C-alpha positions in Angstrom: 46.1 24.2 157.8 46.4 26.7 160.7 43.3 25.2 162.4 43.2 25.7 166.2 40.8 24.0 168.6 40.4 25.7 171.9 37.9 26.2 174.7 35.3 28.8 173.9 35.4 32.2 175.6 32.9 35.0 176.2 34.2 37.0 173.3 33.2 34.1 171.0 29.5 34.4 171.7 28.6 36.4 168.6 30.3 33.8 166.4 28.7 30.9 168.4 25.2 32.4 167.8 26.0 32.9 164.1 26.9 29.2 163.8 23.8 28.2 165.8 21.6 30.2 163.4 23.4 28.6 160.4 22.7 25.2 161.9 19.0 26.1 162.4 18.8 27.1 158.7 20.5 23.9 157.6 18.0 21.9 159.7 15.1 23.9 158.2 14.0 25.4 161.5 15.4 29.0 161.8 12.3 30.2 163.6 13.0 27.7 166.4 16.0 29.7 167.7 14.9 31.9 170.5 18.2 32.1 172.3 20.1 35.5 172.3 23.7 36.5 172.6 23.1 38.0 176.0 21.5 34.8 177.3 24.2 32.6 175.8 26.8 34.8 177.4 25.1 34.5 180.8 24.4 30.7 180.4 27.9 29.8 179.2 30.2 32.3 180.8 28.3 33.7 183.8 28.5 32.8 187.5 26.9 29.4 187.1 27.6 28.1 183.5 25.1 25.7 182.0 27.4 24.6 179.1 30.9 24.4 177.9 32.3 24.9 174.4 35.1 24.3 172.1 35.7 26.4 168.9 37.6 25.7 165.7 39.5 28.8 164.6 41.1 29.3 161.2 43.1 32.5 160.4 41.7 34.1 163.6 38.0 33.4 162.7 35.7 31.0 164.5 34.5 28.5 161.9 33.1 25.7 164.1 31.8 24.9 167.5 31.0 22.1 169.9 28.6 22.9 172.7 28.3 20.4 175.5 27.0 19.9 179.1 26.9 17.1 181.6 23.9 14.9 182.4 23.4 12.0 184.7 22.1 8.6 183.9 20.9 6.4 186.7 22.1 3.4 184.7 25.4 4.8 183.3 26.5 7.6 185.7 27.9 10.9 184.5 27.7 11.5 180.8 28.7 14.3 178.5 26.0 15.5 176.2 27.0 17.0 172.8 24.3 19.6 172.2 25.6 20.9 168.9 28.6 20.3 166.6 28.7 22.8 163.8 31.2 23.8 161.2 30.4 26.6 158.8 29.3 25.3 155.4 32.3 26.8 153.5 34.8 25.2 155.9 33.4 21.7 156.0 35.7 18.9 154.9 39.0 20.3 156.4 38.8 18.2 159.6 37.4 20.8 162.0 34.4 18.7 162.9 36.6 15.7 163.6 38.8 17.7 165.9 35.9 19.3 167.7 34.2 15.9 168.2 37.4 14.4 169.6 38.0 17.4 171.9 34.5 16.9 173.3 35.1 13.2 173.8 38.5 14.0 175.5 36.7 16.4 177.8 34.2 13.7 178.8 37.0 11.3 179.6 39.0 13.9 181.5 35.9 14.7 183.7 35.1 11.1 184.5 32.2 10.6 182.2 31.2 7.1 181.1 30.3 8.1 177.6 28.9 10.8 175.3 25.4 11.2 174.0 23.9 13.4 171.2 21.2 13.5 168.6 21.3 13.5 164.8 18.4 14.0 162.4 17.6 10.8 160.5 17.9 12.7 157.1 21.4 14.1 157.9 23.3 11.3 156.1 26.7 13.1 156.1 26.7 13.4 159.9 25.4 9.8 160.3 28.3 8.5 158.2 30.7 10.7 160.2 29.5 9.3 163.5 29.6 5.7 162.2 33.4 6.1 162.0 33.5 6.2 165.8 31.5 3.1 166.3 28.4 5.0 167.3 25.3 3.1 168.5 22.1 4.5 167.0 19.1 3.8 169.2 15.9 2.9 167.6 13.4 2.3 170.5 13.8 5.6 172.4 11.7 8.6 171.4 13.1 12.0 172.1 10.7 14.2 174.1 10.7 17.9 174.9 8.4 20.3 176.7 8.7 24.1 176.1 8.0 26.3 179.1 6.0 29.4 178.1 6.8 32.6 179.9 
């Protein structure tokens, strides 16, 4: 299969942004992406990184990503948050998503996290079925909230 899972590095940023944009198109919200390669480079690989990443590489090409960061729950303690898990459309079904997901879970365990959290759109049935294989708990009472800061 020649599929390699490794930690992301600064030189992966163009491929990471391409996958983020592919995900945004899949989720029917390409206009929502305001991040840039320069900002991602600074935020992920600068002096004070805000996120970590894993990439799936096949034949020397990045075909998938997992972007994560740490959050704190006053009830549960340190948690790893899976921000995005993306495999390019033409490479889905070869096991890259499973390996990226499991690498992220392993990172959480290695760093003392009590669990992993993420979001999935309610219409994304293939992803929901994938997550069910891991015994995922889907919460129904909590509403996701966000507030955008205007510059």
